[in-house]
C-alpha positions in Angstrom: -63.3 76.2 -17.9 -60.0 77.5 -19.1 -58.2 74.3 -18.1 -60.5 72.4 -20.5 -59.9 75.0 -23.2 -56.2 74.8 -22.9 -55.9 71.1 -22.3 -56.0 70.3 -26.0 -52.8 72.3 -26.5 -50.7 69.3 -25.3 -50.9 67.8 -28.8 -48.9 70.7 -30.2 -46.2 70.9 -27.5 -43.1 68.7 -27.7 -43.1 66.0 -25.0 -39.7 67.0 -23.6 -38.0 70.4 -23.9 -34.3 69.6 -24.0 -33.1 73.2 -23.9 -31.7 75.0 -20.9 -33.1 78.2 -22.1 -36.0 79.9 -20.6 -39.2 79.8 -22.8 -41.3 83.0 -22.5 -45.0 83.1 -23.3 -46.6 86.2 -24.7 -50.3 86.7 -23.8 -52.7 86.0 -26.6 -54.5 89.2 -27.6 -57.4 87.3 -29.0 -58.3 85.3 -26.0 -62.1 85.1 -25.2 -63.8 83.6 -22.2 -66.5 80.9 -22.5 -68.5 82.8 -19.9 -68.4 80.0 -17.3 -65.4 81.3 -15.6 -64.3 84.8 -14.3 -61.8 85.0 -17.1 -63.0 88.4 -18.2 -62.8 89.8 -14.7 -59.2 88.4 -14.4 -58.2 89.9 -17.7 -59.5 93.3 -16.6 -57.6 92.9 -13.2 -54.4 92.0 -14.9 -54.7 95.0 -17.2 -55.3 97.2 -14.2 -52.3 95.7 -12.5 -50.2 96.4 -15.6 -51.3 100.0 -15.7 -50.5 100.5 -12.0 -47.3 98.6 -11.9 -46.0 99.3 -15.3 -45.8 95.7 -16.3 -47.7 92.5 -16.3 -47.7 90.1 -13.3 -44.8 87.8 -14.1 -44.4 84.2 -13.0 -41.6 81.6 -13.5 -42.9 78.0 -14.0 -40.1 75.9 -12.4 -39.5 72.2 -12.5 -37.3 71.0 -9.6 -37.7 67.3 -9.9 -37.2 64.5 -12.4 -38.5 64.5 -16.0 -42.1 63.5 -16.3 -43.5 63.9 -19.7 -47.1 64.2 -18.5 -46.2 66.8 -16.0 -44.3 68.7 -18.7 -47.4 68.8 -20.9 -49.5 69.9 -18.0 -46.9 72.7 -17.1 -47.1 74.0 -20.7 -50.9 74.0 -20.6 -50.8 76.0 -17.4 -48.2 78.3 -18.8 -50.3 78.9 -21.8 -53.4 79.5 -19.6 -51.6 82.0 -17.5 -50.3 83.8 -20.6 -53.8 83.8 -22.1 -55.0 85.5 -18.9 -52.4 88.3 -19.3 -49.5 87.1 -17.2 -45.9 87.2 -18.5 -44.8 83.6 -18.1 -41.2 82.2 -18.1 -40.8 78.5 -18.3 -37.6 77.1 -16.8 -35.7 74.0 -18.0 -36.0 70.6 -16.4 -34.5 69.3 -13.1 -33.4 72.6 -11.6 -31.8 73.0 -8.2 -33.2 75.6 -5.8 -30.1 77.7 -6.5 -30.8 77.7 -10.3 -34.6 78.5 -9.8 -33.8 81.4 -7.4 -31.2 82.9 -9.8 -33.5 82.5 -12.8 -36.4 84.1 -10.9 -34.2 87.0 -9.8 -32.7 87.5 -13.3 -36.2 87.5 -14.8 -37.5 89.8 -12.1 -40.6 87.7 -11.6 -43.3 88.3 -8.9 -43.8 84.6 -8.3 -42.5 81.1 -8.8 -44.7 78.1 -9.5 -42.7 75.1 -8.3 -43.7 71.7 -9.8 -42.7 68.1 -9.9 -41.0 68.1 -6.5 -40.9 64.3 -6.3 -41.8 64.2 -2.6 -38.8 66.4 -1.8 -41.0 69.4 -1.0 -39.9 69.6 2.6 -36.2 70.0 1.5 -36.4 71.7 -1.9 -38.8 74.5 -0.8 -36.8 75.7 2.3 -33.7 75.6 0.2 -35.4 77.7 -2.4 -36.5 80.3 0.2 -32.8 80.3 1.5 -31.4 81.0 -2.0 -34.0 83.8 -2.7 -33.0 85.4 0.7 -29.3 85.2 -0.3 -30.1 87.0 -3.4 -32.1 89.7 -1.5 -35.4 88.7 -3.1 -37.4 87.2 -0.3 -40.3 89.2 -1.8 -40.7 86.7 -4.6 -43.8 84.5 -3.9 -43.5 80.7 -4.1 -46.5 78.6 -5.1 -46.5 74.8 -5.3 -48.4 72.9 -8.0 -48.0 69.2 -7.1 -49.4 66.3 -5.2 -48.6 67.4 -1.6 -49.8 65.4 1.4 -52.3 67.5 3.3 -50.4 67.0 6.6 -47.4 68.9 5.1 -49.4 72.0 4.1 -48.9 73.8 7.5 -45.1 73.1 7.4 -44.8 74.5 3.9 -46.9 77.6 4.8 -44.6 78.2 7.8 -41.7 78.1 5.4 -43.3 80.9 3.4 -45.2 79.2 0.6 -47.9 81.5 -0.7 -50.2 78.8 -2.0 -50.5 75.1 -2.7 -52.5 74.0 -5.8 -53.2 70.3 -6.5 -52.2 69.1 -10.0 -55.9 69.1 -11.2 -56.6 72.6 -10.1 -58.5 74.9 -12.5 -56.0 77.2 -14.3 -58.2 80.3 -14.0 -58.7 79.8 -10.2 -54.9 79.4 -9.8 -54.2 82.6 -11.8 -56.8 84.5 -9.8 -55.4 83.4 -6.4 -51.8 84.0 -7.7 -52.7 87.6 -8.7 -54.5 88.1 -5.3 -51.3 87.2 -3.5 -49.1 89.2 -5.8 -51.2 92.3 -5.2 -51.3 91.8 -1.5 -47.6 91.3 -1.3 -46.9 94.5 -3.3 -49.2 96.5 -1.0 -47.1 95.2 2.0 -43.8 96.1 0.4 -44.2 98.8 -2.3 -41.2 99.4 -4.5 -40.1 95.8 -4.8 
């Protein structure tokens, strides 16, 4: 699985990024699948998406909670996995507010935001993020959660507009596939965004 392939990368990634700058990952051109996952299918779909839309699907990996070195390593592994699958990936700095995440997402013109490390504040941070995106005229940006979220809160979050919720230990390839599915469905509903 891609998550297993990418998991060794944490040894080469600094434990804490202290910069407030956005880090951008460029897809690896030499990526090959181990055959156990639908990675090749996803690579083809991402290429078709890029041909149709004129750009790769783009996602912002945002951290809205406190610094957790383990989560940061996981976030970098996921970012690398998405980039290996053809996504343009922006990685935001630590401990961002909903306002900062929304502004960054709009400035980077992303299709989606992956919100992580919400520190049990998901029921306040996510509605605030949606409010900020609406203020900036970009309610079309999809928001996904990658975190430990109590099952009983899923419906509340989906009602607020969350496009998907992925547990921390989710397979990167599956997350990327579902993210692309949602991005494509969203663009069909509102072309030209």
